[in-house]
mmCIF file of the C-alpha atoms, coordinates in Angstrom:
data_MODEL
# 
_entry.id   MODEL 
# 
loop_
_atom_site.group_PDB 
_atom_site.id 
_atom_site.type_symbol 
_atom_site.label_atom_id 
_atom_site.label_alt_id 
_atom_site.label_comp_id 
_atom_site.label_asym_id 
_atom_site.label_entity_id 
_atom_site.label_seq_id 
_atom_site.pdbx_PDB_ins_code 
_atom_site.Cartn_x 
_atom_site.Cartn_y 
_atom_site.Cartn_z 
_atom_site.occupancy 
_atom_site.B_iso_or_equiv 
_atom_site.pdbx_formal_charge 
_atom_site.auth_seq_id 
_atom_site.auth_comp_id 
_atom_site.auth_asym_id 
_atom_site.auth_atom_id 
_atom_site.pdbx_PDB_model_num 
ATOM 1   C CA . SER A 1 1   ? -55.532 -12.759 -57.612 1.00 0.00 ? 1   SER A CA 1 
ATOM 2   C CA . ARG A 1 2   ? -58.633 -14.433 -56.153 1.00 0.00 ? 2   ARG A CA 1 
ATOM 3   C CA . ILE A 1 3   ? -56.883 -14.789 -52.784 1.00 0.00 ? 3   ILE A CA 1 
ATOM 4   C CA . TRP A 1 4   ? -56.090 -11.089 -52.694 1.00 0.00 ? 4   TRP A CA 1 
ATOM 5   C CA . HIS A 1 5   ? -59.717 -10.254 -53.550 1.00 0.00 ? 5   HIS A CA 1 
ATOM 6   C CA . LEU A 1 6   ? -60.928 -12.414 -50.663 1.00 0.00 ? 6   LEU A CA 1 
ATOM 7   C CA . PHE A 1 7   ? -58.395 -10.748 -48.392 1.00 0.00 ? 7   PHE A CA 1 
ATOM 8   C CA . ASP A 1 8   ? -59.634 -7.281  -49.405 1.00 0.00 ? 8   ASP A CA 1 
ATOM 9   C CA . LEU A 1 9   ? -63.236 -8.388  -48.824 1.00 0.00 ? 9   LEU A CA 1 
ATOM 10  C CA . PHE A 1 10  ? -62.351 -9.627  -45.345 1.00 0.00 ? 10  PHE A CA 1 
ATOM 11  C CA . VAL A 1 11  ? -60.515 -6.396  -44.472 1.00 0.00 ? 11  VAL A CA 1 
ATOM 12  C CA . VAL A 1 12  ? -63.399 -4.213  -45.632 1.00 0.00 ? 12  VAL A CA 1 
ATOM 13  C CA . ALA A 1 13  ? -65.955 -6.352  -43.799 1.00 0.00 ? 13  ALA A CA 1 
ATOM 14  C CA . VAL A 1 14  ? -63.988 -6.203  -40.538 1.00 0.00 ? 14  VAL A CA 1 
ATOM 15  C CA . SER A 1 15  ? -63.550 -2.425  -40.889 1.00 0.00 ? 15  SER A CA 1 
ATOM 16  C CA . LEU A 1 16  ? -67.278 -1.887  -41.428 1.00 0.00 ? 16  LEU A CA 1 
ATOM 17  C CA . VAL A 1 17  ? -68.179 -4.053  -38.441 1.00 0.00 ? 17  VAL A CA 1 
ATOM 18  C CA . ALA A 1 18  ? -65.636 -2.210  -36.289 1.00 0.00 ? 18  ALA A CA 1 
ATOM 19  C CA . ILE A 1 19  ? -67.175 1.120   -37.297 1.00 0.00 ? 19  ILE A CA 1 
ATOM 20  C CA . VAL A 1 20  ? -70.724 -0.009  -36.523 1.00 0.00 ? 20  VAL A CA 1 
ATOM 21  C CA . GLU A 1 21  ? -69.847 -1.890  -33.320 1.00 0.00 ? 21  GLU A CA 1 
ATOM 22  C CA . GLU A 1 22  ? -67.344 0.447   -31.689 1.00 0.00 ? 22  GLU A CA 1 
ATOM 23  C CA . GLY A 1 23  ? -67.802 -1.140  -28.286 1.00 0.00 ? 23  GLY A CA 1 
ATOM 24  C CA . VAL A 1 24  ? -66.457 -4.541  -29.360 1.00 0.00 ? 24  VAL A CA 1 
ATOM 25  C CA . PRO A 1 25  ? -62.694 -4.497  -28.586 1.00 0.00 ? 25  PRO A CA 1 
ATOM 26  C CA . VAL A 1 26  ? -61.932 -7.681  -30.504 1.00 0.00 ? 26  VAL A CA 1 
ATOM 27  C CA . PHE A 1 27  ? -62.403 -5.934  -33.848 1.00 0.00 ? 27  PHE A CA 1 
ATOM 28  C CA . ASN A 1 28  ? -59.783 -3.258  -33.201 1.00 0.00 ? 28  ASN A CA 1 
ATOM 29  C CA . PRO A 1 29  ? -56.764 -5.622  -33.513 1.00 0.00 ? 29  PRO A CA 1 
ATOM 30  C CA . LEU A 1 30  ? -58.332 -7.180  -36.621 1.00 0.00 ? 30  LEU A CA 1 
ATOM 31  C CA . ARG A 1 31  ? -58.282 -3.806  -38.339 1.00 0.00 ? 31  ARG A CA 1 
ATOM 32  C CA . LEU A 1 32  ? -54.494 -3.860  -38.089 1.00 0.00 ? 32  LEU A CA 1 
ATOM 33  C CA . ILE A 1 33  ? -54.323 -6.654  -40.674 1.00 0.00 ? 33  ILE A CA 1 
ATOM 34  C CA . ARG A 1 34  ? -54.878 -3.986  -43.323 1.00 0.00 ? 34  ARG A CA 1 
ATOM 35  C CA . ILE A 1 35  ? -51.170 -3.288  -43.120 1.00 0.00 ? 35  ILE A CA 1 
ATOM 36  C CA . PHE A 1 36  ? -50.577 -6.639  -44.831 1.00 0.00 ? 36  PHE A CA 1 
ATOM 37  C CA . ARG A 1 37  ? -52.002 -5.163  -48.024 1.00 0.00 ? 37  ARG A CA 1 
ATOM 38  C CA . ALA A 1 38  ? -48.531 -3.742  -48.518 1.00 0.00 ? 38  ALA A CA 1 
ATOM 39  C CA . LEU A 1 39  ? -47.522 -7.265  -49.564 1.00 0.00 ? 39  LEU A CA 1 
ATOM 40  C CA . ARG A 1 40  ? -49.297 -6.653  -52.853 1.00 0.00 ? 40  ARG A CA 1 
ATOM 41  C CA . LEU A 1 41  ? -46.375 -4.414  -53.816 1.00 0.00 ? 41  LEU A CA 1 
ATOM 42  C CA . LEU A 1 42  ? -44.365 -7.592  -54.380 1.00 0.00 ? 42  LEU A CA 1 
ATOM 43  C CA . LYS A 1 43  ? -46.307 -8.150  -57.592 1.00 0.00 ? 43  LYS A CA 1 
ATOM 44  C CA . LYS A 1 44  ? -45.155 -4.767  -58.881 1.00 0.00 ? 44  LYS A CA 1 
ATOM 45  C CA . PHE A 1 45  ? -41.443 -5.110  -58.154 1.00 0.00 ? 45  PHE A CA 1 
ATOM 46  C CA . LYS A 1 46  ? -39.962 -8.232  -59.745 1.00 0.00 ? 46  LYS A CA 1 
ATOM 47  C CA . LYS A 1 47  ? -36.552 -7.818  -58.090 1.00 0.00 ? 47  LYS A CA 1 
ATOM 48  C CA . LEU A 1 48  ? -38.114 -7.575  -54.652 1.00 0.00 ? 48  LEU A CA 1 
ATOM 49  C CA . GLN A 1 49  ? -40.236 -10.612 -55.409 1.00 0.00 ? 49  GLN A CA 1 
ATOM 50  C CA . SER A 1 50  ? -37.119 -12.559 -56.356 1.00 0.00 ? 50  SER A CA 1 
ATOM 51  C CA . ILE A 1 51  ? -35.462 -11.665 -53.056 1.00 0.00 ? 51  ILE A CA 1 
ATOM 52  C CA . VAL A 1 52  ? -38.511 -12.778 -51.068 1.00 0.00 ? 52  VAL A CA 1 
ATOM 53  C CA . LEU A 1 53  ? -38.652 -16.071 -52.971 1.00 0.00 ? 53  LEU A CA 1 
ATOM 54  C CA . ALA A 1 54  ? -34.951 -16.667 -52.346 1.00 0.00 ? 54  ALA A CA 1 
ATOM 55  C CA . ILE A 1 55  ? -35.363 -15.998 -48.621 1.00 0.00 ? 55  ILE A CA 1 
ATOM 56  C CA . SER A 1 56  ? -38.394 -18.304 -48.438 1.00 0.00 ? 56  SER A CA 1 
ATOM 57  C CA . ALA A 1 57  ? -36.345 -21.059 -50.106 1.00 0.00 ? 57  ALA A CA 1 
ATOM 58  C CA . SER A 1 58  ? -33.722 -20.626 -47.359 1.00 0.00 ? 58  SER A CA 1 
ATOM 59  C CA . VAL A 1 59  ? -36.179 -21.025 -44.471 1.00 0.00 ? 59  VAL A CA 1 
ATOM 60  C CA . VAL A 1 60  ? -35.899 -24.809 -44.045 1.00 0.00 ? 60  VAL A CA 1 
ATOM 61  C CA . PRO A 1 61  ? -32.054 -25.054 -44.083 1.00 0.00 ? 61  PRO A CA 1 
ATOM 62  C CA . VAL A 1 62  ? -31.791 -22.065 -41.751 1.00 0.00 ? 62  VAL A CA 1 
ATOM 63  C CA . CYS A 1 63  ? -34.304 -23.646 -39.369 1.00 0.00 ? 63  CYS A CA 1 
ATOM 64  C CA . HIS A 1 64  ? -32.133 -26.776 -39.284 1.00 0.00 ? 64  HIS A CA 1 
ATOM 65  C CA . SER A 1 65  ? -29.168 -24.619 -38.282 1.00 0.00 ? 65  SER A CA 1 
ATOM 66  C CA . PHE A 1 66  ? -31.242 -22.907 -35.597 1.00 0.00 ? 66  PHE A CA 1 
ATOM 67  C CA . VAL A 1 67  ? -32.246 -26.318 -34.228 1.00 0.00 ? 67  VAL A CA 1 
ATOM 68  C CA . LEU A 1 68  ? -28.559 -27.167 -33.767 1.00 0.00 ? 68  LEU A CA 1 
ATOM 69  C CA . LEU A 1 69  ? -27.951 -23.814 -32.076 1.00 0.00 ? 69  LEU A CA 1 
ATOM 70  C CA . GLY A 1 70  ? -30.975 -24.372 -29.840 1.00 0.00 ? 70  GLY A CA 1 
ATOM 71  C CA . MET A 1 71  ? -29.774 -27.825 -28.818 1.00 0.00 ? 71  MET A CA 1 
ATOM 72  C CA . VAL A 1 72  ? -26.364 -26.496 -27.781 1.00 0.00 ? 72  VAL A CA 1 
ATOM 73  C CA . THR A 1 73  ? -27.967 -23.600 -25.885 1.00 0.00 ? 73  THR A CA 1 
ATOM 74  C CA . THR A 1 74  ? -30.363 -25.967 -24.105 1.00 0.00 ? 74  THR A CA 1 
ATOM 75  C CA . ILE A 1 75  ? -27.519 -28.249 -23.000 1.00 0.00 ? 75  ILE A CA 1 
ATOM 76  C CA . TYR A 1 76  ? -25.520 -25.323 -21.640 1.00 0.00 ? 76  TYR A CA 1 
ATOM 77  C CA . ALA A 1 77  ? -28.619 -23.926 -19.901 1.00 0.00 ? 77  ALA A CA 1 
ATOM 78  C CA . CYS A 1 78  ? -29.200 -27.212 -18.080 1.00 0.00 ? 78  CYS A CA 1 
ATOM 79  C CA . ILE A 1 79  ? -25.563 -27.321 -16.959 1.00 0.00 ? 79  ILE A CA 1 
ATOM 80  C CA . ALA A 1 80  ? -25.705 -23.654 -15.876 1.00 0.00 ? 80  ALA A CA 1 
ATOM 81  C CA . VAL A 1 81  ? -28.694 -24.305 -13.601 1.00 0.00 ? 81  VAL A CA 1 
ATOM 82  C CA . GLU A 1 82  ? -26.740 -26.982 -11.733 1.00 0.00 ? 82  GLU A CA 1 
ATOM 83  C CA . LEU A 1 83  ? -23.510 -24.965 -11.534 1.00 0.00 ? 83  LEU A CA 1 
ATOM 84  C CA . PHE A 1 84  ? -24.583 -21.379 -10.807 1.00 0.00 ? 84  PHE A CA 1 
ATOM 85  C CA . ARG A 1 85  ? -28.038 -21.584 -9.257  1.00 0.00 ? 85  ARG A CA 1 
ATOM 86  C CA . ASP A 1 86  ? -26.872 -21.124 -5.653  1.00 0.00 ? 86  ASP A CA 1 
ATOM 87  C CA . VAL A 1 87  ? -23.892 -18.814 -6.191  1.00 0.00 ? 87  VAL A CA 1 
ATOM 88  C CA . SER A 1 88  ? -25.772 -15.658 -5.146  1.00 0.00 ? 88  SER A CA 1 
ATOM 89  C CA . ASP A 1 89  ? -29.202 -14.059 -5.192  1.00 0.00 ? 89  ASP A CA 1 
ATOM 90  C CA . GLU A 1 90  ? -28.403 -12.325 -8.473  1.00 0.00 ? 90  GLU A CA 1 
ATOM 91  C CA . GLN A 1 91  ? -27.223 -15.556 -10.055 1.00 0.00 ? 91  GLN A CA 1 
ATOM 92  C CA . ASP A 1 92  ? -30.329 -17.287 -8.755  1.00 0.00 ? 92  ASP A CA 1 
ATOM 93  C CA . MET A 1 93  ? -32.342 -14.791 -10.790 1.00 0.00 ? 93  MET A CA 1 
ATOM 94  C CA . LEU A 1 94  ? -30.263 -15.589 -13.875 1.00 0.00 ? 94  LEU A CA 1 
ATOM 95  C CA . PHE A 1 95  ? -29.930 -19.338 -13.406 1.00 0.00 ? 95  PHE A CA 1 
ATOM 96  C CA . GLY A 1 96  ? -32.547 -20.231 -10.782 1.00 0.00 ? 96  GLY A CA 1 
ATOM 97  C CA . HIS A 1 97  ? -34.590 -22.364 -13.171 1.00 0.00 ? 97  HIS A CA 1 
ATOM 98  C CA . PHE A 1 98  ? -34.349 -23.658 -16.704 1.00 0.00 ? 98  PHE A CA 1 
ATOM 99  C CA . SER A 1 99  ? -36.299 -20.919 -18.500 1.00 0.00 ? 99  SER A CA 1 
ATOM 100 C CA . ALA A 1 100 ? -34.257 -18.159 -16.810 1.00 0.00 ? 100 ALA A CA 1 
ATOM 101 C CA . ALA A 1 101 ? -31.005 -19.970 -17.625 1.00 0.00 ? 101 ALA A CA 1 
ATOM 102 C CA . LEU A 1 102 ? -32.080 -20.478 -21.229 1.00 0.00 ? 102 LEU A CA 1 
ATOM 103 C CA . PHE A 1 103 ? -32.784 -16.777 -21.657 1.00 0.00 ? 103 PHE A CA 1 
ATOM 104 C CA . THR A 1 104 ? -29.486 -15.906 -19.966 1.00 0.00 ? 104 THR A CA 1 
ATOM 105 C CA . MET A 1 105 ? -27.573 -18.184 -22.329 1.00 0.00 ? 105 MET A CA 1 
ATOM 106 C CA . PHE A 1 106 ? -29.389 -16.528 -25.236 1.00 0.00 ? 106 PHE A CA 1 
ATOM 107 C CA . GLN A 1 107 ? -28.124 -13.193 -23.890 1.00 0.00 ? 107 GLN A CA 1 
ATOM 108 C CA . VAL A 1 108 ? -24.601 -14.601 -23.808 1.00 0.00 ? 108 VAL A CA 1 
ATOM 109 C CA . CYS A 1 109 ? -24.994 -15.864 -27.382 1.00 0.00 ? 109 CYS A CA 1 
ATOM 110 C CA . THR A 1 110 ? -25.955 -12.391 -28.609 1.00 0.00 ? 110 THR A CA 1 
ATOM 111 C CA . GLY A 1 111 ? -22.989 -10.834 -26.799 1.00 0.00 ? 111 GLY A CA 1 
ATOM 112 C CA . ASP A 1 112 ? -25.213 -8.475  -24.783 1.00 0.00 ? 112 ASP A CA 1 
ATOM 113 C CA . SER A 1 113 ? -23.077 -7.570  -21.733 1.00 0.00 ? 113 SER A CA 1 
ATOM 114 C CA . TRP A 1 114 ? -22.476 -11.206 -21.008 1.00 0.00 ? 114 TRP A CA 1 
ATOM 115 C CA . ALA A 1 115 ? -19.067 -10.631 -19.424 1.00 0.00 ? 115 ALA A CA 1 
ATOM 116 C CA . SER A 1 116 ? -19.945 -7.605  -17.266 1.00 0.00 ? 116 SER A CA 1 
ATOM 117 C CA . ASN A 1 117 ? -23.498 -8.478  -16.204 1.00 0.00 ? 117 ASN A CA 1 
ATOM 118 C CA . VAL A 1 118 ? -23.461 -12.273 -16.145 1.00 0.00 ? 118 VAL A CA 1 
ATOM 119 C CA . VAL A 1 119 ? -19.955 -13.624 -15.526 1.00 0.00 ? 119 VAL A CA 1 
ATOM 120 C CA . ARG A 1 120 ? -18.080 -10.964 -13.523 1.00 0.00 ? 120 ARG A CA 1 
ATOM 121 C CA . PRO A 1 121 ? -20.724 -10.712 -10.761 1.00 0.00 ? 121 PRO A CA 1 
ATOM 122 C CA . MET A 1 122 ? -19.890 -14.366 -9.991  1.00 0.00 ? 122 MET A CA 1 
ATOM 123 C CA . TRP A 1 123 ? -16.387 -13.235 -9.025  1.00 0.00 ? 123 TRP A CA 1 
ATOM 124 C CA . MET A 1 124 ? -17.544 -10.662 -6.470  1.00 0.00 ? 124 MET A CA 1 
ATOM 125 C CA . ASP A 1 125 ? -15.981 -11.090 -3.053  1.00 0.00 ? 125 ASP A CA 1 
ATOM 126 C CA . PRO A 1 126 ? -18.801 -10.610 -0.499  1.00 0.00 ? 126 PRO A CA 1 
ATOM 127 C CA . GLU A 1 127 ? -16.299 -10.112 2.357   1.00 0.00 ? 127 GLU A CA 1 
ATOM 128 C CA . LYS A 1 128 ? -14.765 -7.059  0.650   1.00 0.00 ? 128 LYS A CA 1 
ATOM 129 C CA . GLY A 1 129 ? -18.116 -5.484  -0.128  1.00 0.00 ? 129 GLY A CA 1 
ATOM 130 C CA . GLU A 1 130 ? -20.054 -4.866  -3.275  1.00 0.00 ? 130 GLU A CA 1 
ATOM 131 C CA . GLY A 1 131 ? -17.968 -3.545  -6.149  1.00 0.00 ? 131 GLY A CA 1 
ATOM 132 C CA . SER A 1 132 ? -14.821 -5.474  -5.297  1.00 0.00 ? 132 SER A CA 1 
ATOM 133 C CA . THR A 1 133 ? -13.847 -8.483  -7.333  1.00 0.00 ? 133 THR A CA 1 
ATOM 134 C CA . GLY A 1 134 ? -12.300 -11.708 -6.281  1.00 0.00 ? 134 GLY A CA 1 
ATOM 135 C CA . HIS A 1 135 ? -10.274 -14.130 -8.334  1.00 0.00 ? 135 HIS A CA 1 
ATOM 136 C CA . PRO A 1 136 ? -11.902 -15.519 -11.506 1.00 0.00 ? 136 PRO A CA 1 
ATOM 137 C CA . GLU A 1 137 ? -13.176 -19.045 -11.089 1.00 0.00 ? 137 GLU A CA 1 
ATOM 138 C CA . MET A 1 138 ? -11.879 -21.447 -13.697 1.00 0.00 ? 138 MET A CA 1 
ATOM 139 C CA . VAL A 1 139 ? -15.195 -23.311 -14.007 1.00 0.00 ? 139 VAL A CA 1 
ATOM 140 C CA . SER A 1 140 ? -17.297 -20.262 -14.877 1.00 0.00 ? 140 SER A CA 1 
ATOM 141 C CA . ALA A 1 141 ? -14.599 -18.833 -17.151 1.00 0.00 ? 141 ALA A CA 1 
ATOM 142 C CA . VAL A 1 142 ? -14.222 -22.042 -19.167 1.00 0.00 ? 142 VAL A CA 1 
ATOM 143 C CA . PHE A 1 143 ? -17.984 -22.585 -19.256 1.00 0.00 ? 143 PHE A CA 1 
ATOM 144 C CA . PHE A 1 144 ? -18.960 -19.194 -20.653 1.00 0.00 ? 144 PHE A CA 1 
ATOM 145 C CA . VAL A 1 145 ? -15.959 -18.716 -22.936 1.00 0.00 ? 145 VAL A CA 1 
ATOM 146 C CA . SER A 1 146 ? -16.487 -22.145 -24.488 1.00 0.00 ? 146 SER A CA 1 
ATOM 147 C CA . TYR A 1 147 ? -20.181 -21.410 -25.056 1.00 0.00 ? 147 TYR A CA 1 
ATOM 148 C CA . MET A 1 148 ? -19.418 -18.010 -26.554 1.00 0.00 ? 148 MET A CA 1 
ATOM 149 C CA . LEU A 1 149 ? -16.890 -19.533 -28.964 1.00 0.00 ? 149 LEU A CA 1 
ATOM 150 C CA . LEU A 1 150 ? -19.137 -22.454 -29.911 1.00 0.00 ? 150 LEU A CA 1 
ATOM 151 C CA . ALA A 1 151 ? -22.542 -20.782 -30.108 1.00 0.00 ? 151 ALA A CA 1 
ATOM 152 C CA . GLY A 1 152 ? -21.896 -17.063 -30.390 1.00 0.00 ? 152 GLY A CA 1 
ATOM 153 C CA . ILE A 1 153 ? -19.169 -17.317 -33.025 1.00 0.00 ? 153 ILE A CA 1 
ATOM 154 C CA . ILE A 1 154 ? -19.199 -20.702 -34.774 1.00 0.00 ? 154 ILE A CA 1 
ATOM 155 C CA . LEU A 1 155 ? -22.891 -21.695 -34.859 1.00 0.00 ? 155 LEU A CA 1 
ATOM 156 C CA . VAL A 1 156 ? -24.244 -18.195 -35.499 1.00 0.00 ? 156 VAL A CA 1 
ATOM 157 C CA . ASN A 1 157 ? -21.872 -17.837 -38.440 1.00 0.00 ? 157 ASN A CA 1 
ATOM 158 C CA . ILE A 1 158 ? -23.003 -21.245 -39.701 1.00 0.00 ? 158 ILE A CA 1 
ATOM 159 C CA . VAL A 1 159 ? -26.605 -20.010 -39.692 1.00 0.00 ? 159 VAL A CA 1 
ATOM 160 C CA . ILE A 1 160 ? -25.588 -16.936 -41.679 1.00 0.00 ? 160 ILE A CA 1 
ATOM 161 C CA . SER A 1 161 ? -23.517 -19.052 -44.096 1.00 0.00 ? 161 SER A CA 1 
ATOM 162 C CA . VAL A 1 162 ? -26.427 -21.419 -44.750 1.00 0.00 ? 162 VAL A CA 1 
ATOM 163 C CA . LEU A 1 163 ? -28.739 -18.472 -45.373 1.00 0.00 ? 163 LEU A CA 1 
ATOM 164 C CA . LEU A 1 164 ? -26.325 -16.860 -47.817 1.00 0.00 ? 164 LEU A CA 1 
ATOM 165 C CA . ASP A 1 165 ? -25.604 -20.155 -49.605 1.00 0.00 ? 165 ASP A CA 1 
ATOM 166 C CA . GLU A 1 166 ? -29.287 -20.961 -50.160 1.00 0.00 ? 166 GLU A CA 1 
ATOM 167 C CA . PHE A 1 167 ? -30.039 -17.357 -51.078 1.00 0.00 ? 167 PHE A CA 1 
ATOM 168 C CA . LEU A 1 168 ? -27.268 -17.148 -53.680 1.00 0.00 ? 168 LEU A CA 1 
ATOM 169 C CA . THR A 1 169 ? -28.111 -20.590 -55.089 1.00 0.00 ? 169 THR A CA 1 
ATOM 170 C CA . THR A 1 170 ? -31.770 -19.697 -55.551 1.00 0.00 ? 170 THR A CA 1 
ATOM 171 C CA . MET A 1 171 ? -30.942 -16.329 -57.093 1.00 0.00 ? 171 MET A CA 1 
ATOM 172 C CA . GLY A 1 172 ? -28.409 -17.967 -59.428 1.00 0.00 ? 172 GLY A CA 1 
ATOM 173 C CA . ASN A 1 173 ? -30.930 -20.551 -60.612 1.00 0.00 ? 173 ASN A CA 1 
ATOM 174 C CA . GLU A 1 174 ? -33.472 -17.840 -61.278 1.00 0.00 ? 174 GLU A CA 1 
ATOM 175 C CA . ARG A 1 175 ? -30.964 -15.793 -63.253 1.00 0.00 ? 175 ARG A CA 1 
ATOM 176 C CA . GLU A 1 176 ? -30.144 -18.850 -65.372 1.00 0.00 ? 176 GLU A CA 1 
ATOM 177 C CA . VAL A 1 177 ? -33.827 -19.445 -66.111 1.00 0.00 ? 177 VAL A CA 1 
ATOM 178 C CA . ASN A 1 178 ? -34.373 -15.784 -67.024 1.00 0.00 ? 178 ASN A CA 1 
ATOM 179 C CA . ALA A 1 179 ? -31.245 -15.744 -69.187 1.00 0.00 ? 179 ALA A CA 1 
ATOM 180 C CA . THR A 1 180 ? -32.395 -18.858 -71.043 1.00 0.00 ? 180 THR A CA 1 
ATOM 181 C CA . LYS A 1 181 ? -35.805 -17.343 -71.706 1.00 0.00 ? 181 LYS A CA 1 
ATOM 182 C CA . GLU A 1 182 ? -34.265 -14.114 -72.989 1.00 0.00 ? 182 GLU A CA 1 
ATOM 183 C CA . LEU A 1 183 ? -31.870 -16.062 -75.224 1.00 0.00 ? 183 LEU A CA 1 
ATOM 184 C CA . GLN A 1 184 ? -34.707 -18.077 -76.707 1.00 0.00 ? 184 GLN A CA 1 
ATOM 185 C CA . GLN A 1 185 ? -36.738 -14.950 -77.333 1.00 0.00 ? 185 GLN A CA 1 
ATOM 186 C CA . ASN A 1 186 ? -33.802 -13.168 -78.995 1.00 0.00 ? 186 ASN A CA 1 
ATOM 187 C CA . GLU A 1 187 ? -32.935 -16.113 -81.227 1.00 0.00 ? 187 GLU A CA 1 
ATOM 188 C CA . GLY A 1 188 ? -36.281 -17.379 -82.366 1.00 0.00 ? 188 GLY A CA 1 
ATOM 189 C CA . GLY A 1 189 ? -38.841 -14.847 -81.300 1.00 0.00 ? 189 GLY A CA 1 
ATOM 190 C CA . ALA A 1 190 ? -41.877 -16.470 -79.783 1.00 0.00 ? 190 ALA A CA 1 
ATOM 191 C CA . VAL A 1 191 ? -40.975 -19.976 -78.675 1.00 0.00 ? 191 VAL A CA 1 
ATOM 192 C CA . GLU A 1 192 ? -43.570 -22.686 -79.053 1.00 0.00 ? 192 GLU A CA 1 
ATOM 193 C CA . GLU A 1 193 ? -44.643 -24.307 -75.843 1.00 0.00 ? 193 GLU A CA 1 
ATOM 194 C CA . HIS A 1 194 ? -43.705 -27.936 -75.401 1.00 0.00 ? 194 HIS A CA 1 
ATOM 195 C CA . ILE A 1 195 ? -45.487 -30.554 -73.371 1.00 0.00 ? 195 ILE A CA 1 
ATOM 196 C CA . LEU A 1 196 ? -42.366 -31.112 -71.237 1.00 0.00 ? 196 LEU A CA 1 
ATOM 197 C CA . ASP A 1 197 ? -41.868 -27.420 -70.370 1.00 0.00 ? 197 ASP A CA 1 
ATOM 198 C CA . PRO A 1 198 ? -43.535 -27.737 -66.916 1.00 0.00 ? 198 PRO A CA 1 
ATOM 199 C CA . VAL A 1 199 ? -41.302 -30.717 -66.116 1.00 0.00 ? 199 VAL A CA 1 
ATOM 200 C CA . LEU A 1 200 ? -38.160 -28.838 -67.119 1.00 0.00 ? 200 LEU A CA 1 
ATOM 201 C CA . GLU A 1 201 ? -39.268 -25.820 -65.129 1.00 0.00 ? 201 GLU A CA 1 
ATOM 202 C CA . VAL A 1 202 ? -39.606 -27.953 -61.993 1.00 0.00 ? 202 VAL A CA 1 
ATOM 203 C CA . LEU A 1 203 ? -36.187 -29.542 -62.515 1.00 0.00 ? 203 LEU A CA 1 
ATOM 204 C CA . ALA A 1 204 ? -34.591 -26.125 -63.096 1.00 0.00 ? 204 ALA A CA 1 
ATOM 205 C CA . GLN A 1 205 ? -35.501 -25.053 -59.550 1.00 0.00 ? 205 GLN A CA 1 
ATOM 206 C CA . TYR A 1 206 ? -33.066 -27.444 -57.861 1.00 0.00 ? 206 TYR A CA 1 
ATOM 207 C CA . ARG A 1 207 ? -30.650 -26.061 -55.266 1.00 0.00 ? 207 ARG A CA 1 
ATOM 208 C CA . THR A 1 208 ? -28.339 -29.035 -54.748 1.00 0.00 ? 208 THR A CA 1 
ATOM 209 C CA . PRO A 1 209 ? -27.558 -32.253 -56.664 1.00 0.00 ? 209 PRO A CA 1 
ATOM 210 C CA . THR A 1 210 ? -29.415 -34.190 -53.973 1.00 0.00 ? 210 THR A CA 1 
ATOM 211 C CA . ASN A 1 211 ? -32.441 -31.977 -54.427 1.00 0.00 ? 211 ASN A CA 1 
ATOM 212 C CA . LEU A 1 212 ? -32.297 -32.598 -58.192 1.00 0.00 ? 212 LEU A CA 1 
ATOM 213 C CA . LYS A 1 213 ? -32.235 -36.381 -57.647 1.00 0.00 ? 213 LYS A CA 1 
ATOM 214 C CA . VAL A 1 214 ? -35.240 -36.130 -55.332 1.00 0.00 ? 214 VAL A CA 1 
ATOM 215 C CA . SER A 1 215 ? -37.153 -34.070 -57.931 1.00 0.00 ? 215 SER A CA 1 
ATOM 216 C CA . ILE A 1 216 ? -36.367 -36.594 -60.683 1.00 0.00 ? 216 ILE A CA 1 
ATOM 217 C CA . ARG A 1 217 ? -37.423 -39.496 -58.453 1.00 0.00 ? 217 ARG A CA 1 
ATOM 218 C CA . THR A 1 218 ? -40.687 -37.716 -57.547 1.00 0.00 ? 218 THR A CA 1 
ATOM 219 C CA . LEU A 1 219 ? -41.524 -37.037 -61.197 1.00 0.00 ? 219 LEU A CA 1 
ATOM 220 C CA . PHE A 1 220 ? -40.693 -40.617 -62.128 1.00 0.00 ? 220 PHE A CA 1 
ATOM 221 C CA . ASN A 1 221 ? -42.992 -41.997 -59.451 1.00 0.00 ? 221 ASN A CA 1 
ATOM 222 C CA . ARG A 1 222 ? -45.820 -39.772 -60.703 1.00 0.00 ? 222 ARG A CA 1 
ATOM 223 C CA . PHE A 1 223 ? -45.357 -40.903 -64.314 1.00 0.00 ? 223 PHE A CA 1 
ATOM 224 C CA . ASP A 1 224 ? -44.975 -44.575 -63.371 1.00 0.00 ? 224 ASP A CA 1 
ATOM 225 C CA . VAL A 1 225 ? -48.691 -45.243 -63.080 1.00 0.00 ? 225 VAL A CA 1 
ATOM 226 C CA . ASP A 1 226 ? -48.520 -49.047 -63.345 1.00 0.00 ? 226 ASP A CA 1 
ATOM 227 C CA . GLN A 1 227 ? -45.625 -49.222 -60.810 1.00 0.00 ? 227 GLN A CA 1 
ATOM 228 C CA . ASP A 1 228 ? -43.562 -51.509 -63.045 1.00 0.00 ? 228 ASP A CA 1 
ATOM 229 C CA . GLY A 1 229 ? -40.404 -49.376 -62.823 1.00 0.00 ? 229 GLY A CA 1 
# 
């Protein structure tokens, strides 16, 4: 609550300064941060808050999957620069240097006209004029089809699978905690707080058995003040 009050104070202060000093352009973009006040609606809608928490818990595993996808894309981009840089002027624009090749491979990964705008122009026969096609080259066909299968289909689906797995795990753990609280309230009314309730609440947030072991080890190290094991 205190953070939101400070945020509101900052927004109001920036707005007042922007009104008084209209000639200072730097304050105009700062006034746009008022839109972030919409985040306060999360406190009103518990279901929406649960979804946001589940997505935030999935950020780290999804980032790991994106790192793998980025590594594969970077490798293919480096190879593409060496293979297709000097094919034609158009291909030089797509694969002339690493950053252009990386963006082109990202286009291929998304499936955005990769066959018609990236690969098929490599098969143009300059002797027959623009618009005619020559025979497909095996190198370019194998290169782009293999990347599309590996990155565009397999790795992208892995990213989505990791996101869904972490999302469903987090939502399931939260439902179990809420169900336990409701059961305790229905059976015994107001439940007395216990000194170990914070510890159990931390352990109940695990997503995998490995994560549970890490949480137990962390709590043990905190309680083991004299380091005697």
